[in-house]
N, C-alpha and C positions, 0 to 999 in steps of 0.2 A: 530520453528522445539523447546520442550521442554521434557527432558527425563533426567524423575526421574526415583532413586531405593530407595533401601527398606537402600543401606549401609546408605544417609544422614541421618536419621532418628535418633532423640538422641536413645539413647544404652537403654532406661527404651521400650521404642517404638516398641524398638526393640524384643523388651524381648514381652512383650504384642503377635506383631505378630502373634512369631514363633509359641506362642502355635494354634494359629488362623487354623479352616480348610485354607488351600488351596481355596478354592473360596469363603472362610471372606473376605484374603484376594486377594486377583480380585474384588470385592468389594470394598476393603477400597480402592484401588490406582483408579477403576475405581469413587467412589464418588469424588477423591481427582481430579482426571485429570477432574471432569462435574467444580470445584470451577475456578483450576487455569482458567478451559476457559470460565468462568462468569469473572472473573478478566482479561485475559485479552478483551475480548467484549466489558465491562467498561473501560478500558483504551484508547480504537482504539473514542467510544461514547465521555469523555468524552477528547478527542486530550494528551491524556500525557502518559508522562512513568509512568509505573512499583513505581514509585517516587513522581507523581506528577510533574517533571515537565510537561509546556507548551510544545508541539511537537515547530520545528522549521518552520516560515509557511512560504507558496511557495511561489517562487521568482516571478512565474508571477499566476495572479488570473485568474481563469477559467473563460470565452468565456460568459456563464452563468453559476449564482447566485455566485461573487463573495468570497460571507463564504461559499462555498457551504463543506462537512466535509469532510477527506481523508480516504481514504482505509474502509469506513462503510458499503464495502463488504462481507467482508474477515474474520466478525465470522462464519456468514452461513456457512462457508464451514472449517471449524476447525474441525477437525475428531476428539478422544480418538482411541485407538490403546495401550494393557495392558495382563498379564497376573501375575502370582499373587506374582511376581521379580519385574516388573518395570510398569511403567504408562512413555508411552508417547502421549504429544500432539503437534498434526502435520495438516498442508491442507490438505485439498484432494483437487483434479487437479484443479472440477469445468469450467465453459465455455472461461471461456482466454483464448485467444490463448495462454500465457502466463498459466504457472505452477504456480497457486494462493500460492505455499508451499517460490516458486523464487521472488514473489511479494517482499511476504512478505518477507519475509529474508534479497532482498534484504532494505530496510524501516527501515525495523528491527534494524540492523548494519547499514547503509549508501554505502554508493559505489563513487568507482572514480577510474574511465576508461578516461584513453587515447582516441582521437576517429580522426582519420582520413577524409577526406575528401569524398576517394574512400569508403570508407566502409557507406558514410552514401550518396552515390550517389545509392551505391549498393540497401540501405533500402527505400529510394522514390517511392513511389504511378507513377505507371509504368504508370496511366493515369490521367495526367492533365489538369485539365480546359485550353477552348480554346483560354478566354480571360481573361484578368489583372480582380485580387481581386481582391472584398472592401479595400486585406489590404494589399494591393500592390498599386491601385491610394492612401492608405491614405499616407502608407511610401513615395511615392513619389509626392505626394502635400509638407509633412512635407520635403523637403528634399531640394520643391522650382520648382518642372522640372515647366518648359513653355511650350509649344504650340504654331506653326506659326497664327496670326488669322489676320483681315481682315487687306486689306495694307499694309501687312507683318511683323506688331507689332507683338513683341515676346507679349504673355500675360495668364498666373494662368489658367496651365489647371484641371478644376475641375472632382471630382472623375467622375463622371459622362461619365462625353467625354477620359477623362483614359481606364475607362473600357469597352467602345464600341468601341474602336480606338483601340486599344494596343493590342496584344497578348501576354500568360503571362512569354513565354521566355523574347521578347522585355520586361514585366512589368519590370521581375527579373532583367535583362544586363542594362538599364535606373538605377536602383537603385544604384548599387556597382560601377557604371564610377562616377555619383554620389556623392556617397561616400566615393572616390577617399582612398579609403584606401587598405591595400593589402591583398590578397587575403585568404586567412586559410587553412590552408594546412593538421594542428589537433590543437586539441583542445582537453580540457579538459573535462567531466561530476562530479558532485559532487553533490552526493545526503545525506542530512545530513543525522544519522544515525535518525528515532523517536520509540520509543520499545516504545511495546503495547505487551507486548507473558507475560502471566504471573503476580507473585506479587513478592513485594522486599518482601523483610529474614522478615521484622518482619512482613508481612503481608501474609505470602506462611506459621511460623510458626502456627500464630493464623487459620488459616484451617485445619490445619493441627493437634490443639491438636479438634476443631470443628468434625474433621471428624473420627478421635480418641474417642471420647465423645459420637459418635448417631452411632457404626460401632456395636455397640451388642443390639440396638432397630431395627426388620426390618432389617435387613441385606443381609437378603436370600425373599424382595421382591423389585420383577422391579417396573419397574413405570411404565409398566405398565394395570400392575396383582394390581390396583387401581385404573386402568378407572372408574368407574360408580357405585361401593360401597358405598352404604347408609352412613348418617353420621349418 
């Protein structure tokens, strides 16, 4: 969320706005919010911070589309709230399970959270696969899991055999046993900050000057009023 009020403007611009009708000031702040909204969308599209720095990469590539961009659905949920004295650029809830503002704020500011095994178990889906998954089979093969073959000899188990003969829970227990590592009771989740909201100081100053210069021309004409107009 970005909150902007007239106190941050240079004194000369504040004096100009002070002489404007309230509706014109309201329109000025809406246009300013719209420009910051465009800057935010551009930052997400370019996967960069307002200062032009590339975002920290994902720790794990997505299963489908290894180069898929992050947070691309957020710009569509940006909304502008403004009066004659202030403006707020915020997120609407959207259709995500978690409010888009929480998702956006977490990524924009970063997060460092302590997680416990008990919390993780509560958040696991109630339905679990009946048989071992493809990922579990791959993990077991990497850990050297073997099955009893013909004549009692042990041979490396294939992914197909694991998925057909082991349950999801059996595969999970075998993975823990073969890893031979102490069970983690808690761990830290670190999400690096990927700033995207608004513009940097220099760009913001340019936006303010541009909006200030244009506010005297057609400030009371709304976008929908120009639709269908002849050129």
